[in-house]
N, C-alpha and C positions, 0 to 999 in steps of 0.2 A: 501493497501499502503506497502509496508515495507520500512523504513526509509533507505536511503544509510547514508553510515560513510565520519563523514571529516577527516577521520582518515588516509585512503584508497589514497585519491588524494593529498596527501602530505608526504605522502611517498614513490612514485612513482615521484615525483618533489624534493625532496630527495633526490632518489635515479643517478635520473638525470642531479640531478646538483654535486654530487658526481663521476660520469660516467665523465661528461666531467671534474669534474679538472683536477683528477688523467689521465686523455687519456694527456694531456695537459703538467702533472706537468712529467708524463712519457716519451715524446715525444722532445726530445729536438729542434727547428729550425734548417733545412738548407739551413737558408737564408745566403747567402751570399756580400754585396752589397757592401767591396772594396775587391780584388784582392792584395792587399797591405799586406792584414793579410795570406793570403798563402792560398793554395789548399782547394773548400771541400771536407771537409769531407767520407771520402764515409762506406759503410758498415764494409769493412778490416779495413781502422782506426777509425770508427767511436769506443764511451765506452762499452764499452757490458754491453745488453742488464740486464742485474741480477745486475748494481751494485747500488744498493738503498736497505740497509739492510732495512731484512724484519721489525725489530723492530721500523727502521724508518716508512718503510708506512702504520704501525698497527698505526701510533701514528697516522700517518697523516688523516687516517682514525677513527677515533680517536671523531680530532679538529671537521671534515666535519660533523662524524653524531656517534653513540656512540655505536649504536645495528652493522653502521655495520665491525666496531672491531670487536663484539663481534660474528655475525654471519662468521668471517674472521678465528676467534681463536677457534669455536667448526669445525669450516671445518678441519682447517690445524691438528685439537688436532686426530679425526678421521682421515683425510689421514693417518697421521703416524700411526692410533693404525690396522687400517685397511691393509694400506701396506705398512709400514716397515721405510717409507719416508714420508716429507713433504710439499708439494708443496716449490716449488724458487719464490721468490718476483714475479719477471715470470708471476707461473701461475699461484701465486693468479691475479697477477695484469691480464692478458689473462682471465681469469672465474670472474671478475668480466667486463669486460668490452669487452666484442668478443660478437656480437648480441646483444641480451636483455639480457644478463648475464650466468651464468651457469645453470638452476632449480633448484640444489640441493646451491650451494653459495647461492644467491636469495631469494632461502624457506628460509636459519638460517637467511639472516637478518632477513628476517621477522620476523618468532619464537621470536625470542631474541628480536626485534620491540613491536612484539603481549606480553611476556614474552608465549611465548605457548609452554610447556617442551614436551606436546604431539605426534604436527610439529616438531617440531627439531630432534625428535624421527625418526620420517619418514625424515624427508629428507635425517641425518647422513646414513641409512642405502643407502641410495644413490649415494652419495658416492665416486666417480670412481677413480679410485688410478693412481693419477699419469704414464706418460710412464719410461718405464725406473726399475718402481716397482716389485714387488711380491704381490699377491692375499694369 
């Protein structure tokens, strides 16, 4: 009977934790305890979603999981080469957090963790161009 790798559950748990922390960090609370502090912010008065610099976001990824930062950097560089522009911080955050994460980005993170260059190259070929970028 084939032996299951003990790394896969840890990687899955680490990615789940990473997504939860990033979601909490990127979604400011909307609760207001007292009207004395002014009106509740609305989408038109809220801070722009892309207010975190990309370098800071990548630094957070590095602190949580170095493979996540490495995979994200590969994803950004490949999109820049293929599409003429790299994804913004918001686009990268969405690629990490929507659903189970973008398959190419998750694959690049896994390949970085496993140091699998062949898998990395396969995933790079599947990176889509961000909206508004030319192919």
